[in-house]
C-alpha positions in Angstrom: -6.6 -8.8 -12.0 -4.3 -5.7 -12.3 -0.6 -6.2 -11.7 2.7 -4.3 -13.0 5.3 -6.0 -15.3 7.8 -2.7 -14.4 9.5 -4.4 -11.4 13.1 -5.0 -11.8 14.3 -5.0 -8.4 11.6 -6.8 -7.0 10.7 -10.4 -8.2 8.1 -12.9 -7.0 10.0 -16.0 -8.0 7.9 -19.0 -6.7 4.8 -19.4 -4.1 4.1 -22.7 -2.4 2.7 -24.4 0.8 1.8 -21.1 2.4 5.3 -19.1 1.3 6.6 -16.9 -0.8 10.2 -16.9 -2.4 11.1 -13.6 -3.3 14.0 -11.3 -4.6 14.4 -8.0 -3.2 17.2 -6.3 -5.2 19.9 -8.8 -4.7 18.6 -10.2 -1.1 16.4 -13.5 -1.4 13.6 -13.7 1.4 11.2 -16.7 2.1 8.3 -15.1 3.7 4.4 -16.7 5.0 1.3 -15.6 3.0 -1.7 -17.1 3.9 -3.3 -16.9 0.2 -0.6 -19.6 -0.8 -2.8 -22.7 -0.1 -1.4 -24.8 -3.1 1.5 -27.3 -2.3 3.2 -27.3 -5.6 6.7 -29.0 -5.9 9.4 -26.3 -4.5 12.1 -27.3 -7.5 13.7 -23.7 -7.5 17.0 -24.0 -5.9 16.6 -20.5 -4.1 14.2 -22.1 -1.7 17.0 -23.4 -0.2 19.6 -20.6 -0.5 17.5 -17.7 0.8 19.3 -15.1 2.8 16.5 -15.0 5.6 13.3 -17.3 6.4 10.6 -15.7 8.5 9.4 -18.7 10.7 5.9 -18.2 12.2 5.4 -19.4 16.0 2.6 -21.4 16.9 2.0 -19.2 19.9 1.9 -16.2 17.8 4.1 -13.8 15.8 7.5 -15.2 14.4 11.1 -14.3 13.8 13.4 -13.9 10.9 16.1 -17.1 10.7 19.1 -15.4 9.0 20.9 -17.7 6.8 23.6 -15.8 5.4 25.2 -12.4 5.5 22.6 -9.5 4.6 22.5 -5.5 5.4 20.5 -4.4 8.0 18.8 -2.4 5.2 19.2 -1.9 1.7 17.4 -0.2 -1.2 15.5 -0.9 -4.3 14.0 0.7 -7.2 10.9 1.0 -9.1 11.4 3.0 -12.0 12.5 6.7 -10.8 11.4 5.9 -7.1 13.6 4.4 -4.8 12.7 2.7 -1.3 14.3 1.6 1.7 13.9 -2.2 2.5 14.5 -4.1 5.9 13.4 -7.4 7.7 11.2 -6.3 10.6 8.5 -7.8 12.9 5.5 -9.6 11.4 7.2 -10.9 8.0 7.1 -7.2 6.7 9.9 -5.6 4.6 8.3 -1.8 4.6 7.1 -2.2 1.0 4.0 -3.8 -0.9 5.3 -4.5 -4.2 1.7 -5.4 -5.7 1.0 -1.4 -4.7 3.1 -0.2 -7.8 0.1 -0.8 -10.0 -1.7 1.6 -8.2 1.1 4.2 -8.0 1.5 4.1 -11.7 -2.5 4.7 -11.9 -2.1 7.5 -9.7 0.6 9.2 -11.3 -1.0 9.3 -14.6 -4.1 10.8 -13.2 -2.0 13.7 -11.7 0.3 13.9 -15.1 -3.2 14.2 -16.9 -4.7 17.0 -14.6 -2.6 19.7 -16.2 -3.3 21.9 -12.7 -1.5 21.7 -9.3 -2.8 18.4 -7.8 -3.6 18.1 -4.0 -3.2 14.4 -2.3 -4.4 13.3 1.1 -2.7 9.6 1.7 -4.5 8.0 4.8 -2.7 5.2 6.6 0.3 6.0 4.8 2.7 3.8 6.1 6.1 4.0 4.6 5.0 6.2 1.6 5.0 4.5 -1.4 2.1 6.1 -2.6 3.3 9.5 -1.3 6.7 9.1 -2.8 4.7 8.4 -6.2 2.7 11.3 -5.9 5.5 13.5 -4.9 7.4 12.3 -8.3 4.9 14.3 -10.2 4.9 17.4 -8.3 1.6 16.8 -6.5 1.2 18.5 -2.9 1.0 15.6 -0.6 -0.6 15.1 3.3 0.7 12.1 4.6 -1.1 10.7 7.5 -0.1 7.7 9.9 -0.6 6.9 13.3 3.0 5.3 13.7 5.7 7.8 14.4 8.3 5.1 13.1 6.3 4.3 9.8 6.4 8.2 9.0 10.2 8.5 9.6 10.7 5.5 7.4 8.4 7.2 4.9 10.5 10.7 5.5 14.0 8.5 4.6 12.2 7.0 1.5 11.7 10.8 0.2 15.3 11.3 0.8 16.5 8.4 -0.9 14.3 9.2 -3.8 15.8 12.8 -3.9 12.2 14.5 -3.4 12.4 15.6 0.1 12.1 18.9 -1.2 8.9 18.4 -2.8 5.4 19.8 -1.4 4.8 17.2 1.5 3.2 17.7 5.0 4.3 14.7 7.1 1.3 14.1 10.2 1.5 11.5 12.8 -2.1 11.2 13.9 -5.3 9.0 14.1 -6.8 9.2 10.4 -10.3 9.5 11.7 -9.5 12.6 13.8 -7.5 14.3 11.4 -10.3 14.1 8.9 -12.8 15.3 11.0 -10.2 18.3 12.0 -9.8 18.7 7.9 -13.5 19.1 7.4 -13.7 21.7 10.1 -11.0 23.5 8.7 -12.9 23.4 5.3 -10.2 21.5 3.5 -10.4 19.9 0.2 -8.4 17.5 -1.7 -8.2 16.2 -5.3 -7.1 12.9 -4.6 -7.8 10.7 -1.5 -5.7 7.6 -1.1 -6.5 5.2 1.9 -5.3 1.9 2.8 -6.7 0.8 6.0 -5.7 -1.8 8.5 -8.1 -5.0 8.7 -7.9 -4.3 12.4 -6.4 -1.6 15.0 -6.8 0.2 18.1 -7.0 4.1 18.4 -5.3 6.5 20.8 -7.9 6.0 23.3 -8.2 2.3 22.7 -10.6 2.1 20.5 -11.0 -1.1 18.4 -10.9 -0.6 14.7 -12.4 -3.3 12.6 -12.4 -2.4 8.8 -15.5 -4.0 7.6 -17.5 -2.3 10.4 -15.6 0.9 9.7 -15.3 1.4 6.0 -18.8 3.0 5.1 -18.6 5.4 7.7 -15.2 6.7 6.8 -15.7 6.5 3.1 -18.6 8.9 4.0 -16.8 11.3 6.2 -13.8 11.5 3.7 -16.4 12.5 1.0 -16.6 15.5 2.6 -12.9 16.5 2.0 -13.8 16.1 -1.9 -15.2 18.8 -4.2 -16.9 19.1 -7.5 -13.5 19.2 -9.6 -11.9 16.6 -7.4 -10.2 13.6 -9.3 -9.8 10.2 -7.6 -10.7 8.7 -4.5 -8.8 4.9 -3.9 -9.4 2.5 -1.2 -7.1 -0.7 -0.8 -7.6 -3.3 1.3 -6.0 -6.7 2.5 -9.1 -7.7 4.3 -10.2 -11.0 3.1 -13.8 -10.4 4.1 -13.9 -7.2 2.2 -13.7 -7.7 -1.8 -13.3 -5.4 -4.6 -17.0 -5.3 -5.5 -17.8 -4.6 -2.1 -15.7 -1.5 -1.9 -16.8 -0.7 -5.2 -20.3 -0.5 -4.0 -19.6 1.8 -1.2 -17.7 4.1 -3.6 -20.8 4.0 -6.0 -23.2 4.6 -3.0 -21.2 7.6 -1.6 -18.9 9.3 -3.7 -20.7 8.6 -7.2 -24.0 9.5 -5.8 -22.7 12.8 -4.5 -20.5 13.8 -7.3 -21.1 11.6 -10.3 -17.9 10.3 -12.3 -17.5 6.4 -12.5 -16.1 3.5 -9.9 -14.1 0.6 -10.8 -12.7 -2.5 -9.0 -10.2 -5.0 -9.4 -7.8 -7.7 -7.3 -4.2 -6.5 -7.5 -1.4 -9.3 -7.8 2.0 -9.9 -8.6 3.3 -11.9 -11.4 5.2 -15.5 -10.5 8.3 -16.0 -12.5 8.2 -19.7 -12.1 4.9 -20.5 -13.1 3.8 -17.5 -15.3 0.6 -17.2 -13.1 -0.2 -14.0 -10.9 -0.6 -14.4 -6.9 -3.5 -12.2 -5.9 -2.3 -10.0 -3.0 -5.3 -7.4 -2.0 -8.0 -5.5 -3.9 -8.5 -1.9 -4.9 -11.5 0.0 -5.8 -11.2 3.5 -7.5 -13.7 6.7 -7.8 -12.8 9.2 -10.5 -14.6 12.1 -11.8 
């Protein structure tokens, strides 16, 4: 499992009985996590002193129960990167801290390229990967179907003092955008994708990742060229393992361009236990 030890402003303090105890800067949150099926004792006193708890509803969804004063939003740093955080619907905070290990990996690829690098970030959310790539002076095309999430990503670029870098912010359906880019003849050095498990397109089309990922990888491979550097797929879908995504990249991208494919789970170290919580899976193609 891959994970970073470089977080200072984020900490997974403990996890038990379907919940995480986390520190986001100076704010302590308790959030649900379906991966946490063990019921170890919650001995850390911060379990009872968190600023806010996310409670799930039996009828679906849930709400934040704020127990002590906290800001509407605040910022945390990951090295030279800075992100705006807030408690939002469905337990989220606007950042997936386990992705930092992929940001680091991608930054190294860009650094070592020794040439201008063009990145396509699909399903780009609030722009964690976008900000990381901009920090290395890559040109980034950031695509997400949510206007609100794209606005948040722009704010993160400003907060990280990277808003003057070369970036296009695109609010669009990712599949339709890729299809148009193919028709335009555009190519990219790096493609990053973090697609949702389920979703709906603008015309009500249902997206289910297991059913769509192979065809989408095939489509995106049309935007690579012989000297492209990397394609990264990240997944939080339980039924889509890292090795399955590795196989898809091997069957499509490696077959077409050579190179190598690798995959692994990604996770977060847990302070109180010294163990690592699995948080998703990533697969890479590299030339």
